[in-house]
N, C-alpha and C positions, 0 to 999 in steps of 0.2 A: 806915492812911491817909496817902498823901502828903499835905504840908500845901501848901495853895493860894498860890500867890507873892501877894507884895505889892507895892506901889509902891517900897517899899525894896529890896528883892530886884532890881526893875528898875533902879533908879538906882543900886545896886552894881554890877550887870551891865555898865552903859550908863557908868558911870564921871562920872555927873553926881548933881547935887541932886535931891531929891524935888522942888522946884518946877520944876526942868526937866522933869521926866517929866510933872508936871501939866500945863504950857504944852503939850508934845506933843499930850497927850490932847483937851485943851481948847481951847487958841488956836496951834494948829500955825504960822498965818502969823507969829507972833513968833519963832519958833525958828529957827536956822540950819539950812539943807538938810541938812549934814553931820552935826550934831547930831540934827536929827529922825529920820534914817536909822539911825543908830545905837542910840537909843532903841527907836525902831520894830522894830528887828530883835531887841533885847533882848525886847521883848513878844513878839514872834512866837514866838521860842525858847523863852520861861518859859512861853507859854501865860495871862499876866495878863489878866484883866478888869476895867475900871474897877468900883469899888463903884458899883452901880446906883442906891444910896439918895440917895449925893452929888451924883450926876448930876440926879437927879429936884430935888432942891432947889435946884440950879443953875438948871435950867431952867424950874422951876415948873410940869413937866409929871410926871403920877404913871406914864406909860407902861403904864397898865392896863386891862384892858377888863373891864367887869361882864358877869356872866350869870347869871340867875336859872336854878336847878334846879326842875324839875317833880318832884314826888313820883313813885316808881315805881308804876307799875300792877299789872302780874303778875311782873315779872321777866322777861319776854321783849320785849314793846315796848319797855322802857326802855332795853334794850341799845344801841338806836341813839343816844340821846342820850349814855348811859356812852362810847362810841365817838368821838361828834363832841368831846365835851370833852377828852378825852384826845390826839386828834390837834390840836385846838385849843391845849392847853399845849405839845403838841411845837413846834407851828409857831410859836407865839408866842415859847417860849424863842430859837427860832433868831434873832428880831428884837430880842432883849434886852427881850420885852414880860412883862407879869405879867397872869395871869387872875385875876380876885375872883370868886369863886362866894358868891350869897347864896340865901335861900330867902324866898318870899313868898306869902302865901294868897290868890292871886288877882291879877287887873291892877290893881285899884284900888291895891293893898297893894304890888305890885310898882313902881308909880308913886310912891310914897310912899319907898320905899327908893332908886329914882333919885334924885328931889329932894334927898334926905341926900346921898348918896354925890357928887351932881354938886355940891352949894352947898360941900359939904367939900373938894373938889379932889382926891378920892381916887381918881375915873376919868376917863379922858378919852374912853372912848366906850363903848357898850353893844351886846352881841349880844341879839336878841330871839328867842324859838324858839315853838313851837305857835303860830303867829298864826291868828286866826280872824275868821268875818265880824263885822263893826263894831268891831273891835278897838281900844279906845281909848287903846292905847300909842302906838301909832303916829302918830296925829294931834297927841296930846302932845308927844311928841318932836320933830315937824316944827315945830309951833308955837313951841315953847321953843329951837330952835335946838341941838339936844342930838346930835351924833353917833353915829349908830347904823345898823346893818345887822341884816337879820333872817333866819334860816334858815327861810324859808316867805313865800309869797307875800301880798299884800294884798288877802285874800278878801273881795269885796263892793266894791271900788272898783278905782281906775285901775292896772292893772298896770304901767304906764308911767310913772308919775308919777316924774320924776327925783329929787325931795326924799327918795323912800323907797328906799334901798339896800337889794336882797335878794337871796338865794341860793336857789334851789330846784330838787329833784330832778324830772322829768317823769315822774311817775307814770301820766298818761295815756299814755305812749308806752311806758312798763314794761308795764302791762297789756295793750297792743294788741299789742305783739310777742309778747307770752308766749301770749297766745289764738291769734292768727294763726298762731305754729309749732304749737300743738297742733293746731289744724284740719288745717294743711298735711299733718300727719302721720297724720291719719284718724279724729281724734276730731269726732265730728258735734255732740255736745251736750255745749259747755264751758260749766259752771254758774259762777254767780260769789254769795261770799260777802262782803258788807261792811257797813258801818256806817251809820246813819241820816243823811238829810240835814236840814239845811244842815251838811255837813262839806266844807270847801274841799280837803283832800287826799283824803278819801273819796271824794266826788264826781268828782274827777280821775281817780282809778283806775277807778271802776265807766263812767265815760264810754269810758275806753280798752278795756274790756271789751266794752262795747257795738258800739263800733266796728268789732271784729274777729268777734265771736262769729255773725254770719250769721242770727240770729233776726230775725223780725217782731216787731211790737209784742206780741202775745200770750207769743210764745217770751222775750221779755224780762222780761216780768212771772213768766212760769213758772219759768224757770231762774235766778231771782235771789233770794236773800234777803238782807234786811237786820237786822242784828242789832248789839247791842254788844259791843266787842271781849272777846276772852277765850277760853282753851280751850274751855271746857263748850259756850258758846254756838257755836262754830265744829264741834263735835260734833254738836249738834242741828240745825244747820242742814244739814250733811252728810247726817245721816239722813233730812230730808225730802227733799232732791235726789236720793237714791237709792230714796226709794220712790214715786217718779212711776211712770206708767205707762209712760213711755219714760223711764229715768233718765238721769244724767248718765254720761259716761263721761270725764270730766275736771273737774276743779273748779279755778279761780284764786280767789285770796281777797286781801282789802285787807292781811293783816297775817300774820305769821308765826303769832301767837297764834292767830288763826282756823284757820289751815292746819294746823297742829299738831292741833288738835282734829277737824278733818275727815280727816287722814290717820289718826288713831286711830279715829275710827268706822268709814271704808271697812274698814280692818283687821278691825276687831269682827264686821263684816256680810259677812265671807268675801270682800273685794277690797283686799288687800295691795297689789297693782299699780296700783290707781287713780291716775292721775296728777293730784296736789295741788301747786299751785304757791303759794308765799306771797311776802311781801314784807317785805323788810330784811336778809335774809340773816344774821338772829341767830346766836350761837355754838349755839341750840338746833338751828335749822336745818341748821346744818353737823354736829353731832354726831349727828343721827338719819338723815342723810341725806335731808333735806327740799330740795326745789327750791324756789329763792327769788329774788325781784329785789333786785339790791343797788344801795343808794346808794353813789356814788362819794364818801365822805365825806373823802378826801384833798384831791379837787377841791374840794368844798365850803367846807372851811377856808380853803385858798389863795386862792379868790374872795372871801370874806369878808373875809380879811384885806387882799386888795388893792384892794377897795371903801373899806375905811378908811384905809388908811395908804399905797396905791401898789404898784407892784410890789417894793420893798422899804423898809426904814427902819421908824423907829418915831414919826413924828409924825403924828399923825391928820391927815385932808385935811379940809379945809373942807366943811360941809354944800352940796350941789349946790342950786341953785335952779330954779324951775320953768321956765326957758329952756333948761336943757341937756339934752343926749340921754340916754335912758334909763339906768339906774343899776342893772342888773341882771343876773344871769346864772342862765338855765334848763339845768341839766345833764342829760345822758341816763343813766339807770340800764343795768344789762345782767342778764342773766338766767343765774343758776348754775344747772344741770341736774345734778339728783344722783337717785340710786337709781334705782326704777322708772319714774321720769319719761324716764328716758334712752330706756327701750322705745318708748314714745308721741313721741317725739320724731324716732324711726327711727332710734336708734343703739343700738349694742351695749354689753352690762357684761361684766364677768369672771364667771368661774364661782364 
C-alpha cells in the first residue's frame, strides 16, 4: 500500500519549509501568490490532505456528527438505517466530516449521551432518527440550542417550526401512487397491511392507501389489517385478507417485512402471482423479486448535511430561530416494480 503523503513531502516538492506549507493551508493570505500557487500545485499533485485532528485542535471544532443507532428488529426493516448510515459516512467524508455512532436505551438515555458529548466538545451537531409523537429529544435540543436535524418529521407538533430542521420521505405519496397504479391496471380490491396508530410514519402510509383505494368507510375497515411489524404478522394478515368473501386482488404494505410475509402466504394459498408491494426497497425485496417503494436515501443524506452545514463545507450553521422560513425537506419516493407485480401493472415480463 502506498504511503500517504506528508507535509514534509509537500514542502520538498514545492521547495519550501514546513511552516510555509502550514501557512498556505491555514493562513493563505500571508503567503506570496507565486509561493502559494507552487505549494497548492504540490498538494494537488501529491494528493495531500491536511491532518484533520490538528485542524480540529486549531479551530476548536470537532467536525463530527453524532448519531444514535437503534437495535435491529428483524434484519429487514433495519436495513434502511444501515443504508442511511453508509451513505451518511460517504457524503460526510467528502466534506471532511466524521460520524460518531453511539447506542442508547430509549430517548432519555439518548439525551444523556447527547449532553455528555456536547459538553465535552466531541460533537458539533446531531442527527435524530425514528421521531415519534411527543418526542422529548426535539424540545430539549431546541431549548438548549444544540444543532440538529432529524430524519423524520416532528409528529404531533408543528411541521413548519423552523427551529426544527428535518428531512423525511413522503410515505403517503408512495402508498397512494402504488395503490392508484394497481387500481388503474385492473385491481379492484387493494388491501392494506400496516402498523397500529399512533405511528407517524405508519399513519401517513395508511392515509396514502386510503386516498387511492376507492373504498367507502366499510371497505376501508374490511380491507385493512393493523398489526406489529414482522414477517409472521404479514403472513397472518394476508391470510385474513385472502379469506374474505370477496378477497383482495392486491396488497400494499407499510414495510418489506410485512410484504414478505404477505407474499409467502399468498404463494402458500396458491396465488403466487398476487401483486404485493412493500416499502423501503430492502435487499431482501430485491433478492426475492418483491415490488417495493424506494426511499431516496442519497437525497435524504444530502439534504440532511445541507440543512446542517450549507451546500458545502464543514462548519455547522447556527440554529434557525422562530422567525425564519421552514427548514425542512419532504422527498418523494419511487415504486420499484418486480416479478408478478409487473403483470398487475400492465407490463410484460420475460419467460
